[in-house]
C-alpha positions as CSV (number, residue, x, y, z in Angstrom):
1,M,-12.5,25.2,6.6
2,E,-13.8,21.7,6.0
3,L,-11.3,18.9,5.5
4,K,-12.3,16.2,3.0
5,K,-11.5,12.6,3.8
6,R,-9.5,10.8,1.1
7,A,-9.3,7.2,0.1
8,R,-6.3,5.3,1.6
9,I,-5.0,2.5,-0.5
10,G,-2.4,0.3,1.1
11,V,0.4,-1.2,-0.9
12,I,2.1,-4.1,0.7
13,G,5.0,-6.3,-0.6
14,G,8.5,-7.5,-0.2
15,A,11.7,-5.5,0.5
16,N,13.7,-7.5,-2.0
17,P,11.4,-8.1,-5.1
18,D,12.4,-8.8,-8.7
19,S,12.6,-6.0,-11.2
20,E,9.2,-6.9,-12.7
21,S,7.5,-6.5,-9.3
22,L,9.2,-3.2,-8.8
23,E,7.8,-1.9,-12.1
24,I,4.3,-3.1,-11.2
25,A,4.6,-1.4,-7.8
26,F,5.8,1.9,-9.4
27,K,2.8,1.8,-11.8
28,V,0.3,0.9,-8.9
29,G,1.7,3.9,-6.9
30,Q,1.4,6.2,-9.9
31,L,-2.2,5.2,-10.6
32,I,-3.1,5.7,-6.9
33,G,-1.6,9.2,-7.0
34,E,-3.4,10.0,-10.2
35,K,-6.7,8.9,-8.6
36,G,-6.1,11.3,-5.7
37,A,-6.0,8.6,-3.1
38,I,-3.4,8.4,-0.3
39,L,-0.9,5.6,-0.5
40,V,-0.2,3.8,2.8
41,C,2.8,1.5,3.1
42,G,5.5,0.2,5.4
43,G,7.7,3.1,4.3
44,L,10.9,1.2,3.6
45,S,12.5,-0.3,0.5
46,G,11.5,-2.6,-2.3
47,I,7.8,-2.6,-3.2
48,M,7.1,0.1,-0.6
49,E,9.6,2.5,-2.1
50,A,8.7,1.8,-5.7
51,A,5.0,2.4,-5.0
52,A,5.7,5.6,-3.1
53,K,8.0,6.8,-5.9
54,G,5.2,6.3,-8.4
55,A,2.7,8.1,-6.2
56,K,5.0,11.0,-5.8
57,Q,5.6,11.2,-9.5
58,A,1.9,11.6,-9.9
59,E,1.9,14.3,-7.1
60,G,0.2,11.9,-4.7
61,M,0.4,11.8,-0.9
62,T,2.2,9.0,0.8
63,I,2.2,7.6,4.4
64,G,4.9,5.2,5.7
65,I,4.2,3.3,8.9
66,L,7.7,2.3,9.9
67,P,8.9,-0.7,12.0
68,G,11.6,1.3,13.8
69,N,12.0,4.3,16.1
70,S,13.1,6.9,13.7
71,P,11.0,8.7,11.0
72,Q,14.3,9.3,9.2
73,D,14.4,5.6,8.2
74,A,11.6,6.2,5.7
75,N,12.4,6.1,2.0
76,P,12.7,9.5,0.3
77,Y,9.2,9.3,-1.2
78,I,7.3,9.2,2.0
79,D,5.5,12.4,3.0
80,I,4.3,11.4,6.5
81,A,6.6,8.9,8.3
82,I,5.1,7.3,11.4
83,A,7.7,5.5,13.6
84,T,6.2,2.8,15.6
85,G,9.1,0.9,17.3
86,M,7.0,-2.2,16.8
87,G,9.1,-4.2,14.3
88,Y,6.8,-6.5,12.2
89,G,4.0,-5.7,14.6
90,R,3.6,-2.5,12.6
91,N,2.1,-4.6,9.8
92,S,-1.1,-4.6,11.7
93,L,-1.1,-0.8,11.5
94,V,-0.5,-0.7,7.8
95,A,-3.5,-3.0,7.2
96,M,-5.7,-1.1,9.7
97,N,-4.9,2.3,8.2
98,A,-5.8,1.4,4.6
99,D,-9.4,1.2,3.1
100,V,-8.2,-1.5,0.7
101,L,-4.9,-3.3,0.2
102,I,-2.9,-4.2,-2.9
103,A,-0.3,-6.9,-2.3
104,I,2.5,-7.2,-4.8
105,D,5.1,-10.1,-4.5
106,G,6.2,-10.5,-0.9
107,Q,7.2,-13.1,1.7
108,Y,6.1,-13.7,5.2
109,G,5.9,-10.0,6.2
110,T,3.4,-9.5,3.3
111,L,1.5,-12.6,4.4
112,T,1.0,-11.1,7.9
113,E,-0.3,-7.9,6.3
114,I,-2.7,-10.0,4.2
115,A,-3.8,-11.8,7.3
116,Y,-4.4,-8.6,9.2
117,G,-6.3,-7.2,6.2
118,C,-8.5,-10.3,6.4
119,I,-9.0,-9.9,10.1
120,Y,-9.9,-6.3,9.7
121,G,-12.4,-7.0,6.9
122,K,-10.4,-5.2,4.2
123,K,-10.5,-6.1,0.5
124,I,-7.2,-7.4,-0.7
125,I,-6.1,-7.3,-4.3
126,G,-3.0,-9.3,-5.3
127,I,-0.5,-9.3,-8.1
128,G,2.0,-12.1,-8.0
129,T,1.6,-12.6,-4.3
130,W,0.2,-15.3,-2.0
131,D,-2.5,-17.4,-3.6
132,I,-4.8,-17.7,-0.6
133,E,-8.4,-17.2,0.3
134,G,-9.2,-13.5,0.7
135,V,-6.9,-12.3,-2.0
136,V,-8.4,-11.3,-5.3
137,K,-5.9,-12.1,-8.1
138,T,-5.2,-9.6,-10.8
139,E,-2.6,-9.5,-13.5
140,T,-1.8,-5.8,-14.1
141,A,-1.3,-2.6,-12.1
142,E,-4.3,-1.1,-13.9
143,E,-6.5,-4.0,-13.0
144,A,-5.4,-4.0,-9.4
145,V,-6.0,-0.3,-8.9
146,E,-9.4,-0.5,-10.7
147,Q,-10.4,-3.4,-8.4
148,A,-9.2,-1.5,-5.3
149,C,-11.2,1.6,-6.2
150,K,-14.4,-0.5,-6.9
151,N,-14.1,-2.0,-3.4
152,L,-14.1,1.4,-1.7
153,I,-17.5,1.8,-0.2
154,D,-17.6,5.6,-0.2
155,E,-16.9,7.0,-3.7
156,S,-16.8,10.5,-2.2
157,L,-13.3,9.6,-0.8
158,F,-11.8,10.6,-4.2
159,P,-11.2,14.3,-4.9
């Protein structure tokens, strides 16, 4: 049996966002799930949980790369929980394990994920997040996911 590689879209953002950012994250996750891509995130609350919930509603696959030692710390919408015991150091792994990143809202943890994304040469799409070099600004969930998909080199990553 041959396994097909699937696109991995990282969703990064804050643990304590406003309600508008949560709605956007949910829609981004839903669109990622509908595209058949795998959602990669930090696996906890806020933007991460909203995006994972949206992906699961669309019957998508989710991976949470957790800062702590226990996979049980993951939000209920994570299919594969990876405990790292690395604290914020896990942000590097979130960026590394995505083909492209979508940043929504966020504070300094999100900024570190954006920085790692830049270091690793990832395309980074932003909605209401840090306005810095390397982040392509978008206004809507649809636009962000469309841009993310355009930036994936290998179109065969979608089922």
